[in-house]
PQR file of N, CA, C, O and H, with PARSE charges and radii, in Angstrom:
ATOM      1  N   MET A   1       0.852  -1.174   0.000 -0.4000 1.5000
ATOM      2  CA  MET A   1       0.000   0.000   0.000 -0.0000 2.0000
ATOM      3  C   MET A   1       0.893   1.231   0.000  0.5500 1.7000
ATOM      4  O   MET A   1       1.918   1.277   0.681 -0.5500 1.4000
ATOM      5  N   PHE A   2       0.491   2.207  -0.763 -0.4000 1.5000
ATOM      6  CA  PHE A   2       1.232   3.445  -0.882 -0.0000 2.0000
ATOM      7  C   PHE A   2       0.337   4.616  -0.537  0.5500 1.7000
ATOM      8  O   PHE A   2      -0.868   4.600  -0.789 -0.5500 1.4000
ATOM      9  H   PHE A   2      -0.341   2.169  -1.316  0.4000 1.0000
ATOM     10  N   ASP A   3       0.939   5.610   0.033 -0.4000 1.5000
ATOM     11  CA  ASP A   3       0.271   6.870   0.301 -0.0000 2.0000
ATOM     12  C   ASP A   3      -0.122   7.495  -1.047  0.5500 1.7000
ATOM     13  O   ASP A   3       0.673   7.504  -1.987 -0.5500 1.4000
ATOM     14  H   ASP A   3       1.918   5.623   0.238  0.4000 1.0000
ATOM     15  N   GLU A   4      -1.321   8.002  -1.129 -0.4000 1.5000
ATOM     16  CA  GLU A   4      -1.811   8.585  -2.385 -0.0000 2.0000
ATOM     17  C   GLU A   4      -0.945   9.752  -2.854  0.5500 1.7000
ATOM     18  O   GLU A   4      -0.723   9.921  -4.053 -0.5500 1.4000
ATOM     19  H   GLU A   4      -1.967   7.995  -0.366  0.4000 1.0000
ATOM     20  N   GLN A   5      -0.461  10.549  -1.918 -0.4000 1.5000
ATOM     21  CA  GLN A   5       0.385  11.687  -2.277 -0.0000 2.0000
ATOM     22  C   GLN A   5       1.699  11.196  -2.890  0.5500 1.7000
ATOM     23  O   GLN A   5       2.181  11.763  -3.871 -0.5500 1.4000
ATOM     24  H   GLN A   5      -0.641  10.411  -0.944  0.4000 1.0000
ATOM     25  N   LEU A   6       2.271  10.152  -2.314 -0.4000 1.5000
ATOM     26  CA  LEU A   6       3.507   9.584  -2.849 -0.0000 2.0000
ATOM     27  C   LEU A   6       3.265   9.006  -4.249  0.5500 1.7000
ATOM     28  O   LEU A   6       4.082   9.202  -5.148 -0.5500 1.4000
ATOM     29  H   LEU A   6       1.880   9.691  -1.518  0.4000 1.0000
ATOM     30  N   LEU A   7       2.161   8.304  -4.435 -0.4000 1.5000
ATOM     31  CA  LEU A   7       1.838   7.768  -5.751 -0.0000 2.0000
ATOM     32  C   LEU A   7       1.643   8.884  -6.776  0.5500 1.7000
ATOM     33  O   LEU A   7       2.043   8.751  -7.933 -0.5500 1.4000
ATOM     34  H   LEU A   7       1.497   8.145  -3.704  0.4000 1.0000
ATOM     35  N   GLY A   8       1.037   9.963  -6.350 -0.4000 1.5000
ATOM     36  CA  GLY A   8       0.852  11.104  -7.253 -0.0000 2.0000
ATOM     37  C   GLY A   8       2.184  11.684  -7.697  0.5500 1.7000
ATOM     38  O   GLY A   8       2.373  12.001  -8.872 -0.5500 1.4000
ATOM     39  H   GLY A   8       0.712  10.071  -5.410  0.4000 1.0000
ATOM     40  N   ARG A   9       3.099  11.820  -6.757 -0.4000 1.5000
ATOM     41  CA  ARG A   9       4.436  12.321  -7.099 -0.0000 2.0000
ATOM     42  C   ARG A   9       5.155  11.354  -8.023  0.5500 1.7000
ATOM     43  O   ARG A   9       5.826  11.770  -8.968 -0.5500 1.4000
ATOM     44  H   ARG A   9       2.946  11.562  -5.803  0.4000 1.0000
ATOM     45  N   LEU A  10       5.013  10.061  -7.747 -0.4000 1.5000
ATOM     46  CA  LEU A  10       5.645   9.050  -8.585 -0.0000 2.0000
ATOM     47  C   LEU A  10       5.070   9.095 -10.000  0.5500 1.7000
ATOM     48  O   LEU A  10       5.817   9.091 -10.979 -0.5500 1.4000
ATOM     49  H   LEU A  10       4.468   9.724  -6.980  0.4000 1.0000
ATOM     50  N   ASP A  11       3.770   9.136 -10.101 -0.4000 1.5000
ATOM     51  CA  ASP A  11       3.119   9.145 -11.412 -0.0000 2.0000
ATOM     52  C   ASP A  11       3.434  10.402 -12.219  0.5500 1.7000
ATOM     53  O   ASP A  11       3.354  10.376 -13.447 -0.5500 1.4000
ATOM     54  H   ASP A  11       3.164   9.139  -9.306  0.4000 1.0000
ATOM     55  N   ALA A  12       3.783  11.481 -11.565 -0.4000 1.5000
ATOM     56  CA  ALA A  12       4.123  12.729 -12.258 -0.0000 2.0000
ATOM     57  C   ALA A  12       5.543  12.709 -12.821  0.5500 1.7000
ATOM     58  O   ALA A  12       5.902  13.577 -13.617 -0.5500 1.4000
ATOM     59  H   ALA A  12       3.848  11.502 -10.567  0.4000 1.0000
ATOM     60  N   ASP A  13       6.346  11.740 -12.424 -0.4000 1.5000
ATOM     61  CA  ASP A  13       7.738  11.652 -12.859 -0.0000 2.0000
ATOM     62  C   ASP A  13       7.815  11.269 -14.337  0.5500 1.7000
ATOM     63  O   ASP A  13       7.063  10.416 -14.806 -0.5500 1.4000
ATOM     64  H   ASP A  13       6.055  11.034 -11.778  0.4000 1.0000
ATOM     65  N   ASP A  14       8.740  11.916 -15.068 -0.4000 1.5000
ATOM     66  CA  ASP A  14       8.907  11.656 -16.504 -0.0000 2.0000
ATOM     67  C   ASP A  14       9.240  10.194 -16.796  0.5500 1.7000
ATOM     68  O   ASP A  14       8.682   9.595 -17.715 -0.5500 1.4000
ATOM     69  H   ASP A  14       9.351  12.610 -14.687  0.4000 1.0000
ATOM     70  N   GLU A  15      10.149   9.627 -16.009 -0.4000 1.5000
ATOM     71  CA  GLU A  15      10.559   8.238 -16.236 -0.0000 2.0000
ATOM     72  C   GLU A  15       9.390   7.282 -16.022  0.5500 1.7000
ATOM     73  O   GLU A  15       9.230   6.318 -16.771 -0.5500 1.4000
ATOM     74  H   GLU A  15      10.602  10.113 -15.262  0.4000 1.0000
ATOM     75  N   VAL A  16       8.582   7.544 -15.011 -0.4000 1.5000
ATOM     76  CA  VAL A  16       7.408   6.700 -14.740 -0.0000 2.0000
ATOM     77  C   VAL A  16       6.405   6.828 -15.881  0.5500 1.7000
ATOM     78  O   VAL A  16       5.808   5.835 -16.296 -0.5500 1.4000
ATOM     79  H   VAL A  16       8.712   8.326 -14.403  0.4000 1.0000
ATOM     80  N   GLN A  17       6.218   8.027 -16.382 -0.4000 1.5000
ATOM     81  CA  GLN A  17       5.291   8.220 -17.492 -0.0000 2.0000
ATOM     82  C   GLN A  17       5.780   7.519 -18.750  0.5500 1.7000
ATOM     83  O   GLN A  17       4.972   7.020 -19.533 -0.5500 1.4000
ATOM     84  H   GLN A  17       6.703   8.834 -16.045  0.4000 1.0000
ATOM     85  N   LYS A  18       7.086   7.476 -18.950 -0.4000 1.5000
ATOM     86  CA  LYS A  18       7.664   6.840 -20.136 -0.0000 2.0000
ATOM     87  C   LYS A  18       7.653   5.307 -20.012  0.5500 1.7000
ATOM     88  O   LYS A  18       7.196   4.611 -20.919 -0.5500 1.4000
ATOM     89  H   LYS A  18       7.742   7.882 -18.314  0.4000 1.0000
ATOM     90  N   ASP A  19       8.162   4.787 -18.877 -0.4000 1.5000
ATOM     91  CA  ASP A  19       8.360   3.345 -18.716 -0.0000 2.0000
ATOM     92  C   ASP A  19       7.230   2.640 -17.969  0.5500 1.7000
ATOM     93  O   ASP A  19       7.067   1.426 -18.092 -0.5500 1.4000
ATOM     94  H   ASP A  19       8.533   5.352 -18.140  0.4000 1.0000
ATOM     95  N   GLY A  20       6.470   3.378 -17.213 -0.4000 1.5000
ATOM     96  CA  GLY A  20       5.407   2.791 -16.414 -0.0000 2.0000
ATOM     97  C   GLY A  20       5.819   2.636 -14.957  0.5500 1.7000
ATOM     98  O   GLY A  20       6.994   2.448 -14.641 -0.5500 1.4000
ATOM     99  H   GLY A  20       6.603   4.364 -17.113  0.4000 1.0000
ATOM    100  N   ARG A  21       4.844   2.718 -14.095 -0.4000 1.5000
ATOM    101  CA  ARG A  21       5.083   2.630 -12.657 -0.0000 2.0000
ATOM    102  C   ARG A  21       5.727   1.314 -12.263  0.5500 1.7000
ATOM    103  O   ARG A  21       6.676   1.304 -11.479 -0.5500 1.4000
ATOM    104  H   ARG A  21       3.890   2.871 -14.352  0.4000 1.0000
ATOM    105  N   SER A  22       5.231   0.203 -12.792 -0.4000 1.5000
ATOM    106  CA  SER A  22       5.756  -1.108 -12.417 -0.0000 2.0000
ATOM    107  C   SER A  22       7.222  -1.271 -12.782  0.5500 1.7000
ATOM    108  O   SER A  22       8.006  -1.807 -11.999 -0.5500 1.4000
ATOM    109  H   SER A  22       4.461   0.211 -13.429  0.4000 1.0000
ATOM    110  N   ALA A  23       7.595  -0.807 -13.976 -0.4000 1.5000
ATOM    111  CA  ALA A  23       8.995  -0.926 -14.407 -0.0000 2.0000
ATOM    112  C   ALA A  23       9.913  -0.129 -13.493  0.5500 1.7000
ATOM    113  O   ALA A  23      10.978  -0.605 -13.102 -0.5500 1.4000
ATOM    114  H   ALA A  23       6.958  -0.372 -14.612  0.4000 1.0000
ATOM    115  N   VAL A  24       9.500   1.071 -13.160 -0.4000 1.5000
ATOM    116  CA  VAL A  24      10.319   1.914 -12.276 -0.0000 2.0000
ATOM    117  C   VAL A  24      10.386   1.303 -10.884  0.5500 1.7000
ATOM    118  O   VAL A  24      11.444   1.318 -10.255 -0.5500 1.4000
ATOM    119  H   VAL A  24       8.635   1.458 -13.478  0.4000 1.0000
ATOM    120  N   MET A  25       9.290   0.774 -10.400 -0.4000 1.5000
ATOM    121  CA  MET A  25       9.277   0.147  -9.077 -0.0000 2.0000
ATOM    122  C   MET A  25      10.161  -1.099  -9.063  0.5500 1.7000
ATOM    123  O   MET A  25      10.861  -1.339  -8.079 -0.5500 1.4000
ATOM    124  H   MET A  25       8.430   0.761 -10.910  0.4000 1.0000
ATOM    125  N   ARG A  26      10.146  -1.901 -10.140 -0.4000 1.5000
ATOM    126  CA  ARG A  26      11.028  -3.079 -10.206 -0.0000 2.0000
ATOM    127  C   ARG A  26      12.490  -2.660 -10.136  0.5500 1.7000
ATOM    128  O   ARG A  26      13.279  -3.273  -9.418 -0.5500 1.4000
ATOM    129  H   ARG A  26       9.577  -1.707 -10.940  0.4000 1.0000
ATOM    130  N   ARG A  27      12.858  -1.606 -10.886 -0.4000 1.5000
ATOM    131  CA  ARG A  27      14.249  -1.132 -10.855 -0.0000 2.0000
ATOM    132  C   ARG A  27      14.610  -0.603  -9.469  0.5500 1.7000
ATOM    133  O   ARG A  27      15.715  -0.835  -8.980 -0.5500 1.4000
ATOM    134  H   ARG A  27      12.217  -1.108 -11.470  0.4000 1.0000
ATOM    135  N   ALA A  28      13.679   0.103  -8.842 -0.4000 1.5000
ATOM    136  CA  ALA A  28      13.945   0.647  -7.505 -0.0000 2.0000
ATOM    137  C   ALA A  28      14.140  -0.479  -6.486  0.5500 1.7000
ATOM    138  O   ALA A  28      15.035  -0.403  -5.645 -0.5500 1.4000
ATOM    139  H   ALA A  28      12.781   0.291  -9.240  0.4000 1.0000
ATOM    140  N   VAL A  29      13.323  -1.502  -6.556 -0.4000 1.5000
ATOM    141  CA  VAL A  29      13.444  -2.628  -5.633 -0.0000 2.0000
ATOM    142  C   VAL A  29      14.738  -3.388  -5.883  0.5500 1.7000
ATOM    143  O   VAL A  29      15.417  -3.781  -4.935 -0.5500 1.4000
ATOM    144  H   VAL A  29      12.595  -1.564  -7.239  0.4000 1.0000
ATOM    145  N   ALA A  30      15.087  -3.600  -7.149 -0.4000 1.5000
ATOM    146  CA  ALA A  30      16.331  -4.298  -7.476 -0.0000 2.0000
ATOM    147  C   ALA A  30      17.531  -3.517  -6.950  0.5500 1.7000
ATOM    148  O   ALA A  30      18.464  -4.111  -6.410 -0.5500 1.4000
ATOM    149  H   ALA A  30      14.535  -3.281  -7.919  0.4000 1.0000
ATOM    150  N   GLU A  31      17.519  -2.202  -7.099 -0.4000 1.5000
ATOM    151  CA  GLU A  31      18.618  -1.370  -6.590 -0.0000 2.0000
ATOM    152  C   GLU A  31      18.675  -1.426  -5.067  0.5500 1.7000
ATOM    153  O   GLU A  31      19.761  -1.512  -4.494 -0.5500 1.4000
ATOM    154  H   GLU A  31      16.761  -1.720  -7.538  0.4000 1.0000
ATOM    155  N   TYR A  32      17.530  -1.379  -4.411 -0.4000 1.5000
ATOM    156  CA  TYR A  32      17.476  -1.492  -2.957 -0.0000 2.0000
ATOM    157  C   TYR A  32      18.116  -2.801  -2.492  0.5500 1.7000
ATOM    158  O   TYR A  32      18.919  -2.811  -1.559 -0.5500 1.4000
ATOM    159  H   TYR A  32      16.647  -1.309  -4.876  0.4000 1.0000
ATOM    160  N   LEU A  33      17.751  -3.906  -3.152 -0.4000 1.5000
ATOM    161  CA  LEU A  33      18.288  -5.208  -2.765 -0.0000 2.0000
ATOM    162  C   LEU A  33      19.792  -5.300  -3.037  0.5500 1.7000
ATOM    163  O   LEU A  33      20.516  -5.912  -2.251 -0.5500 1.4000
ATOM    164  H   LEU A  33      17.099  -3.898  -3.910  0.4000 1.0000
ATOM    165  N   ARG A  34      20.275  -4.705  -4.133 -0.4000 1.5000
ATOM    166  CA  ARG A  34      21.720  -4.687  -4.410 -0.0000 2.0000
ATOM    167  C   ARG A  34      22.466  -3.925  -3.316  0.5500 1.7000
ATOM    168  O   ARG A  34      23.490  -4.387  -2.813 -0.5500 1.4000
ATOM    169  H   ARG A  34      19.686  -4.209  -4.771  0.4000 1.0000
ATOM    170  N   ARG A  35      21.951  -2.773  -2.961 -0.4000 1.5000
ATOM    171  CA  ARG A  35      22.592  -1.966  -1.908 -0.0000 2.0000
ATOM    172  C   ARG A  35      22.586  -2.692  -0.574  0.5500 1.7000
ATOM    173  O   ARG A  35      23.577  -2.681   0.156 -0.5500 1.4000
ATOM    174  H   ARG A  35      21.119  -2.398  -3.369  0.4000 1.0000
ATOM    175  N   LYS A  36      21.472  -3.319  -0.265 -0.4000 1.5000
ATOM    176  CA  LYS A  36      21.375  -4.053   0.997 -0.0000 2.0000
ATOM    177  C   LYS A  36      22.397  -5.184   1.033  0.5500 1.7000
ATOM    178  O   LYS A  36      23.047  -5.398   2.056 -0.5500 1.4000
ATOM    179  H   LYS A  36      20.667  -3.329  -0.858  0.4000 1.0000
ATOM    180  N   ARG A  37      22.544  -5.908  -0.072 -0.4000 1.5000
ATOM    181  CA  ARG A  37      23.509  -7.015  -0.138 -0.0000 2.0000
ATOM    182  C   ARG A  37      24.934  -6.496   0.027  0.5500 1.7000
ATOM    183  O   ARG A  37      25.742  -7.108   0.725 -0.5500 1.4000
ATOM    184  H   ARG A  37      22.016  -5.734  -0.903  0.4000 1.0000
ATOM    185  N   ARG A  38      25.248  -5.365  -0.617 -0.4000 1.5000
ATOM    186  CA  ARG A  38      26.586  -4.770  -0.459 -0.0000 2.0000
ATOM    187  C   ARG A  38      26.854  -4.394   0.998  0.5500 1.7000
ATOM    188  O   ARG A  38      27.955  -4.606   1.507 -0.5500 1.4000
ATOM    189  H   ARG A  38      24.592  -4.867  -1.184  0.4000 1.0000
ATOM    190  N   ARG A  39      25.844  -3.837   1.663 -0.4000 1.5000
ATOM    191  CA  ARG A  39      26.003  -3.486   3.086 -0.0000 2.0000
ATOM    192  C   ARG A  39      26.225  -4.731   3.928  0.5500 1.7000
ATOM    193  O   ARG A  39      27.055  -4.728   4.837 -0.5500 1.4000
ATOM    194  H   ARG A  39      24.950  -3.665   1.250  0.4000 1.0000
ATOM    195  N   GLN A  40      25.487  -5.801   3.631 -0.4000 1.5000
ATOM    196  CA  GLN A  40      25.655  -7.046   4.375 -0.0000 2.0000
ATOM    197  C   GLN A  40      27.063  -7.606   4.194  0.5500 1.7000
ATOM    198  O   GLN A  40      27.670  -8.072   5.158 -0.5500 1.4000
ATOM    199  H   GLN A  40      24.813  -5.804   2.893  0.4000 1.0000
ATOM    200  N   ILE A  41      27.579  -7.565   2.987 -0.4000 1.5000
ATOM    201  CA  ILE A  41      28.932  -8.052   2.724 -0.0000 2.0000
ATOM    202  C   ILE A  41      29.949  -7.186   3.451  0.5500 1.7000
ATOM    203  O   ILE A  41      30.868  -7.707   4.082 -0.5500 1.4000
ATOM    204  H   ILE A  41      27.086  -7.187   2.204  0.4000 1.0000
ATOM    205  N   ALA A  42      29.794  -5.866   3.367 -0.4000 1.5000
ATOM    206  CA  ALA A  42      30.717  -4.959   4.053 -0.0000 2.0000
ATOM    207  C   ALA A  42      30.667  -5.175   5.560  0.5500 1.7000
ATOM    208  O   ALA A  42      31.704  -5.159   6.224 -0.5500 1.4000
ATOM    209  H   ALA A  42      29.047  -5.443   2.853  0.4000 1.0000
ATOM    210  N   ASP A  43      29.477  -5.376   6.103 -0.4000 1.5000
ATOM    211  CA  ASP A  43      29.348  -5.637   7.543 -0.0000 2.0000
ATOM    212  C   ASP A  43      30.031  -6.943   7.926  0.5500 1.7000
ATOM    213  O   ASP A  43      30.659  -7.030   8.981 -0.5500 1.4000
ATOM    214  H   ASP A  43      28.635  -5.389   5.564  0.4000 1.0000
ATOM    215  N   ALA A  44      29.913  -7.954   7.078 -0.4000 1.5000
ATOM    216  CA  ALA A  44      30.565  -9.233   7.362 -0.0000 2.0000
ATOM    217  C   ALA A  44      32.086  -9.064   7.384  0.5500 1.7000
ATOM    218  O   ALA A  44      32.758  -9.632   8.245 -0.5500 1.4000
ATOM    219  H   ALA A  44      29.402  -7.883   6.221  0.4000 1.0000
ATOM    220  N   TYR A  45      32.625  -8.296   6.456 -0.4000 1.5000
ATOM    221  CA  TYR A  45      34.067  -8.033   6.459 -0.0000 2.0000
ATOM    222  C   TYR A  45      34.481  -7.290   7.720  0.5500 1.7000
ATOM    223  O   TYR A  45      35.502  -7.610   8.328 -0.5500 1.4000
ATOM    224  H   TYR A  45      32.079  -7.834   5.757  0.4000 1.0000
ATOM    225  N   ARG A  46      33.682  -6.289   8.116 -0.4000 1.5000
ATOM    226  CA  ARG A  46      34.008  -5.540   9.336 -0.0000 2.0000
ATOM    227  C   ARG A  46      33.980  -6.441  10.561  0.5500 1.7000
ATOM    228  O   ARG A  46      34.840  -6.331  11.435 -0.5500 1.4000
ATOM    229  H   ARG A  46      32.852  -6.029   7.622  0.4000 1.0000
ATOM    230  N   ARG A  47      33.001  -7.329  10.628 -0.4000 1.5000
ATOM    231  CA  ARG A  47      32.929  -8.249  11.768 -0.0000 2.0000
ATOM    232  C   ARG A  47      34.122  -9.203  11.764  0.5500 1.7000
ATOM    233  O   ARG A  47      34.670  -9.523  12.818 -0.5500 1.4000
ATOM    234  H   ARG A  47      32.302  -7.419   9.918  0.4000 1.0000
ATOM    235  N   ALA A  48      34.519  -9.655  10.576 -0.4000 1.5000
ATOM    236  CA  ALA A  48      35.598 -10.636  10.492 -0.0000 2.0000
ATOM    237  C   ALA A  48      36.970 -10.020  10.741  0.5500 1.7000
ATOM    238  O   ALA A  48      37.822 -10.640  11.378 -0.5500 1.4000
ATOM    239  H   ALA A  48      34.074  -9.395   9.720  0.4000 1.0000
ATOM    240  N   TYR A  49      37.185  -8.816  10.247 -0.4000 1.5000
ATOM    241  CA  TYR A  49      38.529  -8.249  10.291 -0.0000 2.0000
ATOM    242  C   TYR A  49      38.615  -6.936  11.061  0.5500 1.7000
ATOM    243  O   TYR A  49      39.692  -6.347  11.151 -0.5500 1.4000
ATOM    244  H   TYR A  49      36.493  -8.313   9.730  0.4000 1.0000
ATOM    245  N   GLY A  50      37.514  -6.474  11.612 -0.4000 1.5000
ATOM    246  CA  GLY A  50      37.477  -5.169  12.244 -0.0000 2.0000
ATOM    247  C   GLY A  50      38.041  -5.101  13.649  0.5500 1.7000
ATOM    248  O   GLY A  50      38.152  -4.007  14.202 -0.5500 1.4000
ATOM    249  H   GLY A  50      36.639  -6.952  11.539  0.4000 1.0000
ATOM    250  N   ASP A  51      38.399  -6.218  14.243 -0.4000 1.5000
ATOM    251  CA  ASP A  51      38.880  -6.189  15.621 -0.0000 2.0000
ATOM    252  C   ASP A  51      40.364  -5.871  15.714  0.5500 1.7000
ATOM    253  O   ASP A  51      40.924  -5.851  16.810 -0.5500 1.4000
ATOM    254  H   ASP A  51      38.308  -7.107  13.793  0.4000 1.0000
ATOM    255  N   GLY A  52      41.007  -5.622  14.578 -0.4000 1.5000
ATOM    256  CA  GLY A  52      42.416  -5.262  14.586 -0.0000 2.0000
ATOM    257  C   GLY A  52      43.356  -6.450  14.637  0.5500 1.7000
ATOM    258  O   GLY A  52      44.573  -6.268  14.638 -0.5500 1.4000
ATOM    259  H   GLY A  52      40.553  -5.638  13.688  0.4000 1.0000
ATOM    260  N   GLN A  53      42.832  -7.641  14.678 -0.4000 1.5000
ATOM    261  CA  GLN A  53      43.678  -8.824  14.742 -0.0000 2.0000
ATOM    262  C   GLN A  53      43.964  -9.405  13.365  0.5500 1.7000
ATOM    263  O   GLN A  53      44.646 -10.422  13.242 -0.5500 1.4000
ATOM    264  H   GLN A  53      41.843  -7.789  14.677  0.4000 1.0000
ATOM    265  N   GLY A  54      43.445  -8.762  12.341 -0.4000 1.5000
ATOM    266  CA  GLY A  54      43.724  -9.220  10.990 -0.0000 2.0000
ATOM    267  C   GLY A  54      43.214 -10.620  10.746  0.5500 1.7000
ATOM    268  O   GLY A  54      42.034 -10.899  10.959 -0.5500 1.4000
ATOM    269  H   GLY A  54      42.891  -7.935  12.441  0.4000 1.0000
ATOM    270  N   LEU A  55      44.083 -11.499  10.304 -0.4000 1.5000
ATOM    271  CA  LEU A  55      43.680 -12.860   9.965 -0.0000 2.0000
ATOM    272  C   LEU A  55      43.753 -13.820  11.149  0.5500 1.7000
ATOM    273  O   LEU A  55      43.451 -15.005  11.006 -0.5500 1.4000
ATOM    274  H   LEU A  55      45.042 -11.272  10.131  0.4000 1.0000
ATOM    275  N   GLY A  56      44.141 -13.326  12.290 -0.4000 1.5000
ATOM    276  CA  GLY A  56      44.162 -14.160  13.475 -0.0000 2.0000
ATOM    277  C   GLY A  56      45.501 -14.811  13.738  0.5500 1.7000
ATOM    278  O   GLY A  56      46.445 -14.675  12.960 -0.5500 1.4000
ATOM    279  H   GLY A  56      44.386 -12.364  12.406  0.4000 1.0000
ATOM    280  N   GLU A  57      45.563 -15.518  14.845 -0.4000 1.5000
ATOM    281  CA  GLU A  57      46.818 -16.125  15.282 -0.0000 2.0000
ATOM    282  C   GLU A  57      47.314 -17.234  14.355  0.5500 1.7000
ATOM    283  O   GLU A  57      48.520 -17.463  14.253 -0.5500 1.4000
ATOM    284  H   GLU A  57      44.795 -15.628  15.477  0.4000 1.0000
ATOM    285  N   GLU A  58      46.396 -17.920  13.680 -0.4000 1.5000
ATOM    286  CA  GLU A  58      46.838 -19.032  12.840 -0.0000 2.0000
ATOM    287  C   GLU A  58      47.744 -18.578  11.691  0.5500 1.7000
ATOM    288  O   GLU A  58      48.503 -19.383  11.151 -0.5500 1.4000
ATOM    289  H   GLU A  58      45.417 -17.735  13.762  0.4000 1.0000
ATOM    290  N   LEU A  59      47.672 -17.298  11.313 -0.4000 1.5000
ATOM    291  CA  LEU A  59      48.530 -16.786  10.248 -0.0000 2.0000
ATOM    292  C   LEU A  59      49.501 -15.721  10.751  0.5500 1.7000
ATOM    293  O   LEU A  59      50.138 -15.032   9.954 -0.5500 1.4000
ATOM    294  H   LEU A  59      47.056 -16.645  11.752  0.4000 1.0000
ATOM    295  N   ALA A  60      49.614 -15.589  12.050 -0.4000 1.5000
ATOM    296  CA  ALA A  60      50.518 -14.587  12.615 -0.0000 2.0000
ATOM    297  C   ALA A  60      51.960 -14.883  12.190  0.5500 1.7000
ATOM    298  O   ALA A  60      52.406 -16.029  12.242 -0.5500 1.4000
ATOM    299  H   ALA A  60      49.097 -16.149  12.698  0.4000 1.0000
ATOM    300  N   GLY A  61      52.661 -13.868  11.779 -0.4000 1.5000
ATOM    301  CA  GLY A  61      54.060 -14.001  11.418 -0.0000 2.0000
ATOM    302  C   GLY A  61      54.309 -14.406   9.977  0.5500 1.7000
ATOM    303  O   GLY A  61      55.465 -14.504   9.564 -0.5500 1.4000
ATOM    304  H   GLY A  61      52.298 -12.938  11.737  0.4000 1.0000
ATOM    305  N   TRP A  62      53.273 -14.641   9.206 -0.4000 1.5000
ATOM    306  CA  TRP A  62      53.466 -15.066   7.821 -0.0000 2.0000
ATOM    307  C   TRP A  62      54.220 -14.031   7.015  0.5500 1.7000
ATOM    308  O   TRP A  62      54.964 -14.368   6.094 -0.5500 1.4000
ATOM    309  H   TRP A  62      52.334 -14.562   9.541  0.4000 1.0000
ATOM    310  N   ASP A  63      54.023 -12.762   7.366 -0.4000 1.5000
ATOM    311  CA  ASP A  63      54.670 -11.698   6.605 -0.0000 2.0000
ATOM    312  C   ASP A  63      56.189 -11.714   6.773  0.5500 1.7000
ATOM    313  O   ASP A  63      56.900 -11.158   5.937 -0.5500 1.4000
ATOM    314  H   ASP A  63      53.418 -12.489   8.114  0.4000 1.0000
ATOM    315  N   ARG A  64      56.687 -12.322   7.806 -0.4000 1.5000
ATOM    316  CA  ARG A  64      58.151 -12.415   8.026 -0.0000 2.0000
ATOM    317  C   ARG A  64      58.752 -13.610   7.299  0.5500 1.7000
ATOM    318  O   ARG A  64      59.974 -13.730   7.209 -0.5500 1.4000
ATOM    319  H   ARG A  64      56.109 -12.774   8.486  0.4000 1.0000
ATOM    320  N   GLU A  65      57.909 -14.489   6.781 -0.4000 1.5000
ATOM    321  CA  GLU A  65      58.367 -15.698   6.087 -0.0000 2.0000
ATOM    322  C   GLU A  65      58.730 -15.450   4.636  0.5500 1.7000
ATOM    323  O   GLU A  65      59.505 -16.204   4.048 -0.5500 1.4000
ATOM    324  H   GLU A  65      56.916 -14.391   6.853  0.4000 1.0000
ATOM    325  N   GLY A  66      58.186 -14.419   4.067 -0.4000 1.5000
ATOM    326  CA  GLY A  66      58.432 -14.151   2.653 -0.0000 2.0000
ATOM    327  C   GLY A  66      59.867 -13.725   2.401  0.5500 1.7000
ATOM    328  O   GLY A  66      60.508 -13.112   3.255 -0.5500 1.4000
ATOM    329  H   GLY A  66      57.556 -13.806   4.544  0.4000 1.0000
ATOM    330  N   VAL A  67      60.354 -14.054   1.235 -0.4000 1.5000
ATOM    331  CA  VAL A  67      61.708 -13.658   0.834 -0.0000 2.0000
ATOM    332  C   VAL A  67      61.561 -12.726  -0.346  0.5500 1.7000
ATOM    333  O   VAL A  67      60.973 -13.087  -1.365 -0.5500 1.4000
ATOM    334  H   VAL A  67      59.833 -14.552   0.542  0.4000 1.0000
ATOM    335  N   TRP A  68      62.092 -11.536  -0.209 -0.4000 1.5000
ATOM    336  CA  TRP A  68      62.023 -10.556  -1.277 -0.0000 2.0000
ATOM    337  C   TRP A  68      63.305 -10.584  -2.079  0.5500 1.7000
ATOM    338  O   TRP A  68      64.387 -10.660  -1.496 -0.5500 1.4000
ATOM    339  H   TRP A  68      62.570 -11.243   0.619  0.4000 1.0000
ATOM    340  N   PRO A  69      63.221 -10.527  -3.389 -0.5600 1.5000
ATOM    341  CA  PRO A  69      64.438 -10.541  -4.201  0.2800 2.0000
ATOM    342  C   PRO A  69      65.231  -9.262  -3.993  0.5500 1.7000
ATOM    343  O   PRO A  69      64.674  -8.189  -3.759 -0.5500 1.4000
ATOM    344  N   GLU A  70      66.535  -9.405  -4.084 -0.4000 1.5000
ATOM    345  CA  GLU A  70      67.375  -8.229  -3.957 -0.0000 2.0000
ATOM    346  C   GLU A  70      67.402  -7.501  -5.285  0.5500 1.7000
ATOM    347  O   GLU A  70      67.376  -8.122  -6.347 -0.5500 1.4000
ATOM    348  H   GLU A  70      66.987 -10.276  -4.274  0.4000 1.0000
ATOM    349  N   ASP A  71      67.452  -6.209  -5.219 -0.4000 1.5000
ATOM    350  CA  ASP A  71      67.485  -5.396  -6.452 -0.0000 2.0000
ATOM    351  C   ASP A  71      68.842  -5.404  -7.085  0.5500 1.7000
ATOM    352  O   ASP A  71      69.042  -4.774  -8.124 -0.5500 1.4000
ATOM    353  H   ASP A  71      67.473  -5.705  -4.355  0.4000 1.0000
TER
END
C-alpha cells in the first residue's frame, strides 16, 4: 500500500510516465536489494577483520616468512 500523495508524485515523474510505474518500481526494488547485499557483505568483512587482529593467530608471522628478491 502506498500513500496517495507519494503515488501522485511518482506518477508525475517523466521516467514513470515513459516506462510505467511497475517498471520503475522493479528497478527501484532491485537497486534497494543490491545496496542491501553490499552493506551485508561490508558488515561481514568488518565483523571478520574489524577487531584489529587481521587474519588471526593461525597466520601470525606469515609476513616475516616471505623472501624478497634483492634489487
